[in-house]
C-alpha positions in Angstrom: 0.0 0.0 0.0 1.5 3.4 -1.0 2.3 5.9 1.7 0.1 8.9 2.3 2.8 11.1 0.8 2.8 9.0 -2.5 -1.0 9.0 -2.5 -1.0 12.8 -2.0 1.3 13.3 -5.0 -1.0 11.0 -7.1 -4.1 12.9 -6.0 -2.4 16.2 -7.2 -1.5 14.6 -10.4 -5.1 13.4 -11.0 -6.2 17.0 -10.7 -3.8 18.0 -13.5 -0.8 18.6 -11.3 -2.6 21.3 -9.3 -5.0 20.8 -6.4 -6.2 22.5 -3.3 -5.8 21.1 0.2 -9.6 20.5 0.3 -9.5 18.5 -2.9 -6.6 16.4 -1.7 -8.3 15.7 1.7 -11.5 14.8 0.1 -9.8 12.5 -2.5 -7.8 10.7 0.2 -10.5 10.8 2.9 -8.2 12.4 5.4 -8.7 15.5 7.6 -7.7 18.9 6.5 -5.2 19.1 9.4 -3.5 15.8 8.3 -3.5 17.0 4.6 -1.8 20.2 5.8 0.9 18.2 7.6 1.6 16.0 4.5 1.6 18.9 2.2 3.9 20.9 4.5 6.3 18.0 4.4 6.1 17.8 0.6 6.7 21.6 0.4 9.7 21.4 2.7 11.2 18.7 0.5 10.6 20.8 -2.6 8.2 18.3 -4.2 5.3 20.7 -4.3 4.9 24.5 -4.5 2.1 26.6 -3.1 0.5 29.3 -5.2 -2.9 31.0 -5.2 -4.5 28.4 -2.9 -3.2 25.4 -4.9 -0.4 22.9 -4.4 1.4 22.3 -7.6 3.8 19.4 -8.3 7.2 20.6 -9.2 8.2 19.6 -12.7 11.0 17.2 -11.6 8.7 15.2 -9.4 5.8 15.2 -11.9 8.0 13.4 -14.5 9.0 10.8 -11.9 5.4 9.9 -11.1 4.4 9.8 -14.7 7.3 7.4 -15.4 6.1 5.1 -12.7 2.6 4.9 -14.2 3.9 3.8 -17.6 
């Protein structure tokens, strides 16, 4: 079973690489607080960026996830 961090990145990718914290929490069926913690960790690692209320996958990580799906 994939980790919540991996699931979060996949949820963002499903939304076209850009998703709000509410969309992510709803998709993963987790609380907004927990989604915020996970997204904060991803932001700290540089795997997502935050802009205009949306979390956006960074281009380097987006390519890695897409390669795994093929």
